[in-house]
C-alpha positions in Angstrom: 94.1 270.9 -17.9 92.1 267.7 -18.3 92.5 264.7 -16.0 94.4 261.8 -17.6 93.5 259.4 -18.9 90.5 260.5 -21.0 88.2 257.8 -22.2 88.5 254.1 -21.8 92.0 252.5 -21.5 91.0 248.8 -21.7 93.7 248.0 -19.1 91.5 245.4 -17.5 90.5 243.7 -20.8 94.2 243.7 -21.9 95.3 242.1 -18.6 92.5 239.5 -18.8 93.5 238.7 -22.4 97.1 238.3 -21.4 96.2 236.0 -18.5 94.0 233.9 -20.7 96.8 233.6 -23.3 99.2 232.5 -20.5 96.6 230.0 -19.3 96.1 228.6 -22.8 99.9 228.3 -23.3 100.2 226.4 -20.0 97.3 224.1 -21.0 98.9 223.4 -24.4 102.2 222.6 -22.6 100.5 220.3 -20.2 98.8 218.4 -23.1 102.1 218.2 -24.9 103.7 216.5 -21.9 100.8 214.1 -21.5 100.9 213.1 -25.1 104.7 212.7 -25.0 104.5 210.5 -21.9 101.8 208.3 -23.6 104.0 208.0 -26.7 107.0 207.0 -24.6 105.0 204.4 -22.7 103.5 203.0 -25.9 107.0 202.9 -27.5 108.4 201.0 -24.6 105.5 198.6 -24.7 106.1 197.9 -28.4 109.8 197.4 -27.8 109.1 194.9 -25.0 106.6 193.0 -27.2 109.2 192.8 -30.0 111.7 191.4 -27.6 109.2 188.9 -26.3 108.4 187.8 -29.9 112.1 187.6 -30.7 112.4 184.8 -28.1 110.4 182.5 -30.4 112.8 180.9 -32.8 111.4 180.2 -36.3 113.1 176.8 -36.4 111.5 175.8 -33.1 108.1 176.9 -34.3 108.5 174.9 -37.5 109.6 171.9 -35.5 106.5 172.2 -33.2 104.2 172.4 -36.2 106.0 169.4 -37.8 105.7 167.4 -34.6 102.0 168.1 -34.5 101.6 166.9 -38.0 103.6 163.8 -37.3 101.6 163.1 -34.2 98.4 163.3 -36.2 99.8 160.8 -38.7 100.9 158.5 -35.8 97.4 158.7 -34.3 95.8 158.0 -37.7 97.8 154.8 -38.1 97.1 153.8 -34.6 100.7 153.8 -33.4 100.0 156.3 -30.7 96.9 156.3 -28.5 94.6 159.3 -28.3 95.4 159.7 -24.6 99.2 159.8 -25.3 98.7 162.1 -28.2 96.7 164.6 -26.1 99.5 164.7 -23.5 102.1 165.2 -26.2 100.0 167.8 -28.1 99.4 169.9 -25.0 102.9 171.3 -24.7 103.3 171.9 -28.5 99.9 173.7 -28.6 100.7 175.8 -25.6 104.0 176.9 -27.2 102.2 177.8 -30.5 99.5 179.6 -28.6 102.1 181.6 -26.7 103.6 182.6 -30.0 100.3 183.7 -31.3 99.6 185.7 -28.1 103.0 187.4 -28.4 102.2 188.4 -32.0 98.8 189.7 -31.0 100.2 191.7 -28.1 102.8 193.3 -30.5 100.0 194.1 -33.0 97.9 195.8 -30.3 100.9 197.6 -28.9 101.7 198.9 -32.4 98.2 200.2 -32.9 98.2 201.9 -29.5 101.5 203.6 -30.4 100.1 204.8 -33.7 97.0 206.0 -31.9 98.8 208.1 -29.2 101.3 209.4 -31.8 98.3 210.6 -34.0 99.3 208.4 -36.9 95.9 206.7 -37.4 93.7 208.0 -40.2 90.9 210.5 -39.4 87.9 208.7 -37.8 90.0 205.7 -36.7 90.6 207.2 -33.3 88.5 206.0 -30.4 
C-alpha cells in the first residue's frame, strides 16, 4: 500500500487563494461603505444648499435690483449724494452677493455629488 496522498495536493495554495478572495471581498465592501458615506454627505450638502437658496425670494431679489437701478438714476440726477448712495447700495449689494454665493455653493455641491456618485464623464474626475 502507498502512503496517501500521492503527489502535490495544493492545499496551501488553495487556502491562500481563499484567504485572498475573502480579503478582496472585505476591501470591496469597505470601499462600498466609503463611497456610500461620501454620497450621503454630498446629498445632504446639496439639500442644505437648496434650502439656503430657497430663502431668497425672487420678488425681493427683483426689488433689490430695481432699487439699485433707481438709486443710480437718483445719483445721476443729483437728488442723492454719492455718500448716501454708497450707504444705501451696501445693503442691497450684500443681499445680492449672498444670493450669488448661495447659487455658487449649490452648484459646487451638485458637482461634488455627481463626482462621488460617479456620474461625471470619464476624465472629468480629479
